[in-house]
HTML snippet that shows the backbone in 3Dmol.js (N, CA, C, O; Angstrom):
<script src="https://3Dmol.org/build/3Dmol-min.js"></script>
<div id="view" style="width:600px;height:400px;position:relative"></div>
<script>
const pdb = `
ATOM      1  N   UNK A   1       4.527   1.776   9.784  1.00  0.00           N
ATOM      2  CA  UNK A   1       5.335   3.065  10.304  1.00  0.00           C
ATOM      3  C   UNK A   1       6.638   3.624   9.601  1.00  0.00           C
ATOM      4  O   UNK A   1       7.713   3.100   9.307  1.00  0.00           O
ATOM      5  N   UNK A   2       6.178   4.743   9.469  1.00  0.00           N
ATOM      6  CA  UNK A   2       6.916   5.747   8.604  1.00  0.00           C
ATOM      7  C   UNK A   2       8.326   5.712   8.380  1.00  0.00           C
ATOM      8  O   UNK A   2       8.493   6.930   8.443  1.00  0.00           O
ATOM      9  N   UNK A   3       9.258   5.342   8.205  1.00  0.00           N
ATOM     10  CA  UNK A   3      11.092   6.049   8.695  1.00  0.00           C
ATOM     11  C   UNK A   3      11.098   7.030   8.447  1.00  0.00           C
ATOM     12  O   UNK A   3      10.673   7.836   7.619  1.00  0.00           O
ATOM     13  N   UNK A   4      11.971   6.884   9.750  1.00  0.00           N
ATOM     14  CA  UNK A   4      12.408   8.678  10.167  1.00  0.00           C
ATOM     15  C   UNK A   4      13.552   8.556  10.093  1.00  0.00           C
ATOM     16  O   UNK A   4      14.049   7.463  10.368  1.00  0.00           O
ATOM     17  N   UNK A   5      14.864  10.336   9.442  1.00  0.00           N
ATOM     18  CA  UNK A   5      16.305   9.643  10.030  1.00  0.00           C
ATOM     19  C   UNK A   5      15.711  11.188  11.609  1.00  0.00           C
ATOM     20  O   UNK A   5      14.815  12.024  11.493  1.00  0.00           O
ATOM     21  N   UNK A   6      16.248  11.062  12.304  1.00  0.00           N
ATOM     22  CA  UNK A   6      16.793  11.859  13.692  1.00  0.00           C
ATOM     23  C   UNK A   6      18.005  12.978  12.639  1.00  0.00           C
ATOM     24  O   UNK A   6      18.907  12.868  11.810  1.00  0.00           O
ATOM     25  N   UNK A   7      17.460  13.712  13.171  1.00  0.00           N
ATOM     26  CA  UNK A   7      18.238  14.696  12.452  1.00  0.00           C
ATOM     27  C   UNK A   7      19.218  15.868  13.500  1.00  0.00           C
ATOM     28  O   UNK A   7      19.744  16.973  13.370  1.00  0.00           O
ATOM     29  N   UNK A   8      19.138  15.362  14.011  1.00  0.00           N
ATOM     30  CA  UNK A   8      19.949  15.729  15.511  1.00  0.00           C
ATOM     31  C   UNK A   8      21.493  15.055  15.684  1.00  0.00           C
ATOM     32  O   UNK A   8      22.510  15.736  15.820  1.00  0.00           O
ATOM     33  N   UNK A   9      21.450  13.210  15.641  1.00  0.00           N
ATOM     34  CA  UNK A   9      21.972  12.783  15.262  1.00  0.00           C
ATOM     35  C   UNK A   9      22.634  12.225  14.219  1.00  0.00           C
ATOM     36  O   UNK A   9      23.734  11.758  13.924  1.00  0.00           O
ATOM     37  N   UNK A  10      21.490  12.459  13.738  1.00  0.00           N
ATOM     38  CA  UNK A  10      22.452  11.915  11.986  1.00  0.00           C
ATOM     39  C   UNK A  10      24.252  13.362  11.395  1.00  0.00           C
ATOM     40  O   UNK A  10      24.516  14.564  11.359  1.00  0.00           O
ATOM     41  N   UNK A  11      24.996  11.751  11.039  1.00  0.00           N
ATOM     42  CA  UNK A  11      26.470  12.716  11.033  1.00  0.00           C
ATOM     43  C   UNK A  11      26.830  12.384   9.129  1.00  0.00           C
ATOM     44  O   UNK A  11      27.941  12.043   8.723  1.00  0.00           O
ATOM     45  N   UNK A  12      25.245  12.651   7.959  1.00  0.00           N
ATOM     46  CA  UNK A  12      25.475  12.663   6.989  1.00  0.00           C
ATOM     47  C   UNK A  12      26.874  11.886   6.492  1.00  0.00           C
ATOM     48  O   UNK A  12      27.921  12.459   6.190  1.00  0.00           O
ATOM     49  N   UNK A  13      26.700  10.838   6.484  1.00  0.00           N
ATOM     50  CA  UNK A  13      27.881   9.717   6.257  1.00  0.00           C
ATOM     51  C   UNK A  13      27.815   8.901   4.794  1.00  0.00           C
ATOM     52  O   UNK A  13      28.746   8.438   4.135  1.00  0.00           O
ATOM     53  N   UNK A  14      25.987   8.890   4.455  1.00  0.00           N
ATOM     54  CA  UNK A  14      26.172   8.693   3.302  1.00  0.00           C
ATOM     55  C   UNK A  14      25.843   8.038   3.091  1.00  0.00           C
ATOM     56  O   UNK A  14      25.137   8.031   2.082  1.00  0.00           O
ATOM     57  N   UNK A  15      26.180   6.083   4.353  1.00  0.00           N
ATOM     58  CA  UNK A  15      25.916   4.476   4.437  1.00  0.00           C
ATOM     59  C   UNK A  15      23.895   4.248   3.801  1.00  0.00           C
ATOM     60  O   UNK A  15      23.247   3.269   3.431  1.00  0.00           O
ATOM     61  N   UNK A  16      23.605   5.568   3.958  1.00  0.00           N
ATOM     62  CA  UNK A  16      22.200   4.643   3.752  1.00  0.00           C
ATOM     63  C   UNK A  16      21.288   4.747   2.272  1.00  0.00           C
ATOM     64  O   UNK A  16      20.251   4.283   1.798  1.00  0.00           O
ATOM     65  N   UNK A  17      22.504   5.759   1.856  1.00  0.00           N
ATOM     66  CA  UNK A  17      22.363   5.808   0.777  1.00  0.00           C
ATOM     67  C   UNK A  17      22.936   5.222   0.062  1.00  0.00           C
ATOM     68  O   UNK A  17      22.737   5.369  -1.144  1.00  0.00           O
ATOM     69  N   UNK A  18      23.350   4.827   0.278  1.00  0.00           N
ATOM     70  CA  UNK A  18      24.496   3.637  -0.447  1.00  0.00           C
ATOM     71  C   UNK A  18      23.789   1.974  -0.133  1.00  0.00           C
ATOM     72  O   UNK A  18      23.763   1.007  -0.893  1.00  0.00           O
ATOM     73  N   UNK A  19      23.199   2.126   1.439  1.00  0.00           N
ATOM     74  CA  UNK A  19      21.954   0.630   1.538  1.00  0.00           C
ATOM     75  C   UNK A  19      21.235   0.888   0.371  1.00  0.00           C
ATOM     76  O   UNK A  19      21.227   0.358  -0.740  1.00  0.00           O
ATOM     77  N   UNK A  20      20.795   1.571   0.737  1.00  0.00           N
ATOM     78  CA  UNK A  20      19.055   2.364   0.418  1.00  0.00           C
ATOM     79  C   UNK A  20      18.720   3.152  -0.380  1.00  0.00           C
ATOM     80  O   UNK A  20      18.035   3.965   0.239  1.00  0.00           O
ATOM     81  N   UNK A  21      18.783   3.484  -1.587  1.00  0.00           N
ATOM     82  CA  UNK A  21      18.657   4.573  -2.373  1.00  0.00           C
ATOM     83  C   UNK A  21      17.752   5.082  -3.113  1.00  0.00           C
ATOM     84  O   UNK A  21      17.619   6.086  -3.813  1.00  0.00           O
ATOM     85  N   UNK A  22      16.819   3.679  -2.650  1.00  0.00           N
ATOM     86  CA  UNK A  22      15.629   3.847  -3.006  1.00  0.00           C
ATOM     87  C   UNK A  22      14.668   4.478  -2.601  1.00  0.00           C
ATOM     88  O   UNK A  22      13.608   4.495  -3.227  1.00  0.00           O
ATOM     89  N   UNK A  23      14.928   5.392  -1.002  1.00  0.00           N
ATOM     90  CA  UNK A  23      14.612   5.739  -0.164  1.00  0.00           C
ATOM     91  C   UNK A  23      15.330   6.504   0.546  1.00  0.00           C
ATOM     92  O   UNK A  23      14.869   7.614   0.814  1.00  0.00           O
ATOM     93  N   UNK A  24      16.664   6.126   1.051  1.00  0.00           N
ATOM     94  CA  UNK A  24      17.464   7.204   2.358  1.00  0.00           C
ATOM     95  C   UNK A  24      18.108   8.442   0.453  1.00  0.00           C
ATOM     96  O   UNK A  24      18.272   8.047  -0.701  1.00  0.00           O
ATOM     97  N   UNK A  25      18.252   9.771   1.022  1.00  0.00           N
ATOM     98  CA  UNK A  25      18.956  10.705   0.009  1.00  0.00           C
ATOM     99  C   UNK A  25      19.981  11.227   1.529  1.00  0.00           C
ATOM    100  O   UNK A  25      19.899  11.049   2.745  1.00  0.00           O
ATOM    101  N   UNK A  26      21.062  12.050   0.433  1.00  0.00           N
ATOM    102  CA  UNK A  26      21.986  12.825   1.261  1.00  0.00           C
ATOM    103  C   UNK A  26      21.050  14.780   0.681  1.00  0.00           C
ATOM    104  O   UNK A  26      20.977  15.243  -0.457  1.00  0.00           O
ATOM    105  N   UNK A  27      20.777  15.105   1.373  1.00  0.00           N
ATOM    106  CA  UNK A  27      20.597  16.580   0.584  1.00  0.00           C
ATOM    107  C   UNK A  27      21.631  17.377   1.233  1.00  0.00           C
ATOM    108  O   UNK A  27      22.628  17.120   1.908  1.00  0.00           O
ATOM    109  N   UNK A  28      20.739  19.016   0.563  1.00  0.00           N
ATOM    110  CA  UNK A  28      22.037  19.139   0.378  1.00  0.00           C
ATOM    111  C   UNK A  28      22.420  20.326   1.415  1.00  0.00           C
ATOM    112  O   UNK A  28      23.096  21.238   0.941  1.00  0.00           O
ATOM    113  N   UNK A  29      22.044  20.408   2.829  1.00  0.00           N
ATOM    114  CA  UNK A  29      22.630  20.254   3.762  1.00  0.00           C
ATOM    115  C   UNK A  29      22.935  19.654   4.489  1.00  0.00           C
ATOM    116  O   UNK A  29      22.643  19.909   5.657  1.00  0.00           O
ATOM    117  N   UNK A  30      24.145  17.869   3.929  1.00  0.00           N
ATOM    118  CA  UNK A  30      24.777  17.246   3.998  1.00  0.00           C
ATOM    119  C   UNK A  30      24.388  15.982   4.775  1.00  0.00           C
ATOM    120  O   UNK A  30      25.018  14.990   5.143  1.00  0.00           O
ATOM    121  N   UNK A  31      22.689  16.524   4.925  1.00  0.00           N
ATOM    122  CA  UNK A  31      22.253  15.011   5.586  1.00  0.00           C
ATOM    123  C   UNK A  31      20.903  14.606   5.075  1.00  0.00           C
ATOM    124  O   UNK A  31      20.130  15.140   4.280  1.00  0.00           O
ATOM    125  N   UNK A  32      20.832  12.933   6.132  1.00  0.00           N
ATOM    126  CA  UNK A  32      20.164  12.137   5.262  1.00  0.00           C
ATOM    127  C   UNK A  32      18.637  12.587   5.437  1.00  0.00           C
ATOM    128  O   UNK A  32      18.329  13.468   6.239  1.00  0.00           O
ATOM    129  N   UNK A  33      17.863  12.038   4.773  1.00  0.00           N
ATOM    130  CA  UNK A  33      16.443  12.022   4.390  1.00  0.00           C
ATOM    131  C   UNK A  33      16.017  10.764   3.840  1.00  0.00           C
ATOM    132  O   UNK A  33      16.685   9.872   3.318  1.00  0.00           O
ATOM    133  N   UNK A  34      14.917  10.846   4.031  1.00  0.00           N
ATOM    134  CA  UNK A  34      13.899   9.831   3.023  1.00  0.00           C
ATOM    135  C   UNK A  34      13.932  11.261   2.094  1.00  0.00           C
ATOM    136  O   UNK A  34      14.404  12.395   2.173  1.00  0.00           O
ATOM    137  N   UNK A  35      12.716  10.043   0.712  1.00  0.00           N
ATOM    138  CA  UNK A  35      12.857  10.765  -0.349  1.00  0.00           C
ATOM    139  C   UNK A  35      10.975  10.693  -0.309  1.00  0.00           C
ATOM    140  O   UNK A  35      10.316   9.783   0.194  1.00  0.00           O
ATOM    141  N   UNK A  36      10.642  11.463  -0.735  1.00  0.00           N
ATOM    142  CA  UNK A  36       9.833  11.855   0.095  1.00  0.00           C
ATOM    143  C   UNK A  36       9.109  10.337  -1.135  1.00  0.00           C
ATOM    144  O   UNK A  36       9.737   9.833  -2.066  1.00  0.00           O
ATOM    145  N   UNK A  37       7.781   9.994  -0.711  1.00  0.00           N
ATOM    146  CA  UNK A  37       7.261   8.691  -2.262  1.00  0.00           C
ATOM    147  C   UNK A  37       8.123   7.258  -2.040  1.00  0.00           C
ATOM    148  O   UNK A  37       7.570   6.178  -2.249  1.00  0.00           O
ATOM    149  N   UNK A  38       8.652   7.290  -1.873  1.00  0.00           N
ATOM    150  CA  UNK A  38       9.646   6.333  -1.276  1.00  0.00           C
ATOM    151  C   UNK A  38       8.642   5.413  -0.837  1.00  0.00           C
ATOM    152  O   UNK A  38       7.610   5.753  -0.257  1.00  0.00           O
ATOM    153  N   UNK A  39       9.023   4.046  -1.173  1.00  0.00           N
ATOM    154  CA  UNK A  39       8.835   2.972  -0.997  1.00  0.00           C
ATOM    155  C   UNK A  39       9.019   2.369   0.495  1.00  0.00           C
ATOM    156  O   UNK A  39      10.048   1.693   0.494  1.00  0.00           O
ATOM    157  N   UNK A  40       8.594   2.367   1.364  1.00  0.00           N
ATOM    158  CA  UNK A  40       9.625   2.664   2.683  1.00  0.00           C
ATOM    159  C   UNK A  40       9.516   1.141   3.103  1.00  0.00           C
ATOM    160  O   UNK A  40      10.429   0.771   3.842  1.00  0.00           O
ATOM    161  N   UNK A  41       8.193  -0.183   2.636  1.00  0.00           N
ATOM    162  CA  UNK A  41       8.388  -1.130   3.372  1.00  0.00           C
ATOM    163  C   UNK A  41       9.862  -2.110   2.512  1.00  0.00           C
ATOM    164  O   UNK A  41       9.657  -3.303   2.288  1.00  0.00           O
ATOM    165  N   UNK A  42      11.274  -1.480   2.095  1.00  0.00           N
ATOM    166  CA  UNK A  42      11.629  -2.464   0.598  1.00  0.00           C
ATOM    167  C   UNK A  42      12.192  -2.956   2.053  1.00  0.00           C
ATOM    168  O   UNK A  42      11.761  -2.542   3.129  1.00  0.00           O
ATOM    169  N   UNK A  43      13.471  -4.133   1.844  1.00  0.00           N
ATOM    170  CA  UNK A  43      14.270  -4.429   2.997  1.00  0.00           C
ATOM    171  C   UNK A  43      15.736  -3.440   3.505  1.00  0.00           C
ATOM    172  O   UNK A  43      16.192  -3.005   4.563  1.00  0.00           O
ATOM    173  N   UNK A  44      16.107  -3.417   2.021  1.00  0.00           N
ATOM    174  CA  UNK A  44      16.915  -2.648   1.819  1.00  0.00           C
ATOM    175  C   UNK A  44      16.869  -1.338   3.535  1.00  0.00           C
ATOM    176  O   UNK A  44      17.809  -1.045   4.274  1.00  0.00           O
ATOM    177  N   UNK A  45      15.418  -0.879   3.598  1.00  0.00           N
ATOM    178  CA  UNK A  45      15.180  -0.349   4.573  1.00  0.00           C
ATOM    179  C   UNK A  45      15.357  -0.379   6.265  1.00  0.00           C
ATOM    180  O   UNK A  45      15.579   0.533   7.062  1.00  0.00           O
ATOM    181  N   UNK A  46      15.141  -1.979   6.467  1.00  0.00           N
ATOM    182  CA  UNK A  46      16.189  -2.421   7.892  1.00  0.00           C
ATOM    183  C   UNK A  46      16.911  -2.443   7.984  1.00  0.00           C
ATOM    184  O   UNK A  46      17.440  -2.265   9.081  1.00  0.00           O
ATOM    185  N   UNK A  47      17.734  -2.749   6.591  1.00  0.00           N
ATOM    186  CA  UNK A  47      20.001  -2.910   6.114  1.00  0.00           C
ATOM    187  C   UNK A  47      20.367  -1.260   7.104  1.00  0.00           C
ATOM    188  O   UNK A  47      21.125  -0.867   7.990  1.00  0.00           O
ATOM    189  N   UNK A  48      19.230  -0.729   6.208  1.00  0.00           N
ATOM    190  CA  UNK A  48      19.865   1.461   6.233  1.00  0.00           C
ATOM    191  C   UNK A  48      19.951   0.985   8.189  1.00  0.00           C
ATOM    192  O   UNK A  48      20.979   0.887   8.859  1.00  0.00           O
ATOM    193  N   UNK A  49      19.223   0.880   8.426  1.00  0.00           N
ATOM    194  CA  UNK A  49      18.064   1.359  10.061  1.00  0.00           C
ATOM    195  C   UNK A  49      19.795   0.289  10.988  1.00  0.00           C
ATOM    196  O   UNK A  49      20.760   0.594  11.688  1.00  0.00           O
ATOM    197  N   UNK A  50      19.523  -0.299  10.689  1.00  0.00           N
ATOM    198  CA  UNK A  50      21.127  -1.359  11.730  1.00  0.00           C
ATOM    199  C   UNK A  50      21.810  -1.232  11.355  1.00  0.00           C
ATOM    200  O   UNK A  50      22.586  -1.607  12.233  1.00  0.00           O
ATOM    201  N   UNK A  51      22.916  -0.682   9.884  1.00  0.00           N
ATOM    202  CA  UNK A  51      24.060   0.041   9.515  1.00  0.00           C
ATOM    203  C   UNK A  51      24.253   1.420  10.629  1.00  0.00           C
ATOM    204  O   UNK A  51      25.126   1.856  11.379  1.00  0.00           O
ATOM    205  N   UNK A  52      23.148   1.701  10.296  1.00  0.00           N
ATOM    206  CA  UNK A  52      23.711   3.713  10.453  1.00  0.00           C
ATOM    207  C   UNK A  52      24.855   3.535  12.027  1.00  0.00           C
ATOM    208  O   UNK A  52      24.913   3.071  13.166  1.00  0.00           O
ATOM    209  N   UNK A  53      25.674   4.391  10.867  1.00  0.00           N
ATOM    210  CA  UNK A  53      26.514   4.151  12.938  1.00  0.00           C
ATOM    211  C   UNK A  53      26.665   4.731  14.038  1.00  0.00           C
ATOM    212  O   UNK A  53      27.506   4.614  14.929  1.00  0.00           O
ATOM    213  N   UNK A  54      25.165   5.813  13.811  1.00  0.00           N
ATOM    214  CA  UNK A  54      24.541   6.687  15.082  1.00  0.00           C
ATOM    215  C   UNK A  54      23.592   6.307  15.201  1.00  0.00           C
ATOM    216  O   UNK A  54      23.511   6.912  16.271  1.00  0.00           O
ATOM    217  N   UNK A  55      21.716   5.333  15.066  1.00  0.00           N
ATOM    218  CA  UNK A  55      21.004   5.322  14.872  1.00  0.00           C
ATOM    219  C   UNK A  55      20.384   6.431  14.646  1.00  0.00           C
ATOM    220  O   UNK A  55      19.951   7.175  15.526  1.00  0.00           O
ATOM    221  N   UNK A  56      20.342   6.523  14.035  1.00  0.00           N
ATOM    222  CA  UNK A  56      20.488   7.724  13.196  1.00  0.00           C
ATOM    223  C   UNK A  56      18.118   7.864  13.320  1.00  0.00           C
ATOM    224  O   UNK A  56      17.285   8.715  13.633  1.00  0.00           O
ATOM    225  N   UNK A  57      18.136   6.377  12.819  1.00  0.00           N
ATOM    226  CA  UNK A  57      17.614   5.956  11.716  1.00  0.00           C
ATOM    227  C   UNK A  57      15.985   4.876  12.360  1.00  0.00           C
ATOM    228  O   UNK A  57      15.879   3.739  12.820  1.00  0.00           O
ATOM    229  N   UNK A  58      15.447   5.472  12.199  1.00  0.00           N
ATOM    230  CA  UNK A  58      14.078   4.767  12.521  1.00  0.00           C
ATOM    231  C   UNK A  58      12.596   4.298  12.024  1.00  0.00           C
ATOM    232  O   UNK A  58      12.231   4.996  11.078  1.00  0.00           O
ATOM    233  N   UNK A  59      11.699   3.366  12.379  1.00  0.00           N
ATOM    234  CA  UNK A  59      10.894   3.498  11.589  1.00  0.00           C
ATOM    235  C   UNK A  59       9.423   3.792  12.950  1.00  0.00           C
ATOM    236  O   UNK A  59       8.268   3.995  12.576  1.00  0.00           O
TER     237      UNK A  59
END
`;
const viewer = $3Dmol.createViewer("view");
viewer.addModel(pdb, "pdb");
viewer.setStyle({}, {cartoon: {color: "spectrum"}});
viewer.zoomTo();
viewer.render();
</script>
């Protein structure tokens, strides 16, 4: 199942990219994005989902 960041909910805090930099990055627009081609099965993805303060990340 693909990981996605809801751009309407994302605040751009960057926590996901700190917890799982292999999968998430904060773009030039100031919001989090899933890195194209990233291994979305990494365990840090679930940690990023759990730690997102606004619940913007889902599978």
